[in-house]
C-alpha positions in Angstrom: -3.2 1.7 12.2 -1.3 -1.1 13.7 0.6 -3.3 11.3 2.4 -6.6 11.8 4.7 -8.0 9.1 6.4 -11.4 9.1 9.5 -11.5 7.0 10.3 -14.7 4.9 12.0 -17.5 6.6 9.6 -17.5 9.6 11.5 -14.4 11.1 10.1 -12.6 13.9 7.0 -10.4 13.4 7.8 -6.7 13.1 5.1 -4.3 14.4 4.5 -0.7 13.7 2.0 0.9 16.0 1.1 4.2 14.3 1.2 3.7 10.6 -0.6 6.4 8.5 0.1 5.1 5.0 0.9 1.5 4.0 1.9 0.6 0.4 2.0 -3.2 -0.5 4.2 -4.2 -3.4 4.5 -7.4 -5.5 7.8 -9.1 -6.2 8.4 -6.8 -9.2 8.1 -3.6 -7.1 4.8 -2.8 -8.4 2.4 -1.2 -5.8 -0.7 -3.5 -5.3 -2.5 -1.8 -2.5 -2.5 1.4 -0.6 -4.1 2.1 2.8 -4.5 5.5 4.3 -5.6 6.5 7.8 -7.8 9.7 7.4 -9.2 10.1 10.9 -9.6 8.0 13.9 -11.5 4.9 12.6 -11.3 5.7 9.0 -9.2 3.8 6.7 -9.4 4.1 2.9 -8.0 1.5 0.5 -6.9 2.0 -3.1 -6.3 -0.7 -5.7 -4.8 -0.5 -9.3 -8.2 -0.7 -10.7 -9.5 2.5 -8.8 -9.3 5.7 -10.9 -7.6 7.4 -8.1 -4.8 4.9 -7.5 -2.2 6.8 -9.5 -2.9 10.1 -7.8 -2.6 8.6 -4.4 0.7 7.1 -5.2 2.0 10.5 -6.6 0.7 12.2 -3.4 2.8 9.7 -1.3 5.8 10.6 -3.5 5.7 7.1 -5.3 5.7 7.4 -9.1 4.6 4.8 -11.6 7.2 3.8 -14.2 4.7 2.1 -16.3 0.9 2.1 -17.0 -1.1 -0.4 -15.0 -3.3 -2.8 -17.1 -5.9 -4.7 -15.0 -6.2 -8.3 -16.5 -9.1 -10.4 -15.4 
């Protein structure tokens, strides 16, 4: 996967051309979204409301310090 990120303050865009896993966090260091490249052309996304979210984070070496509660 190709990822482009622009830091705060209108800094230059940083690009990674071969990302296999991406974790997006909120301002409080809580993971909000995980993207994993499985095979060429296949990308799987996981969100906190998905039942496998905690397992995917654990497999990536990211532990949760608290239980997620989904509020709608």
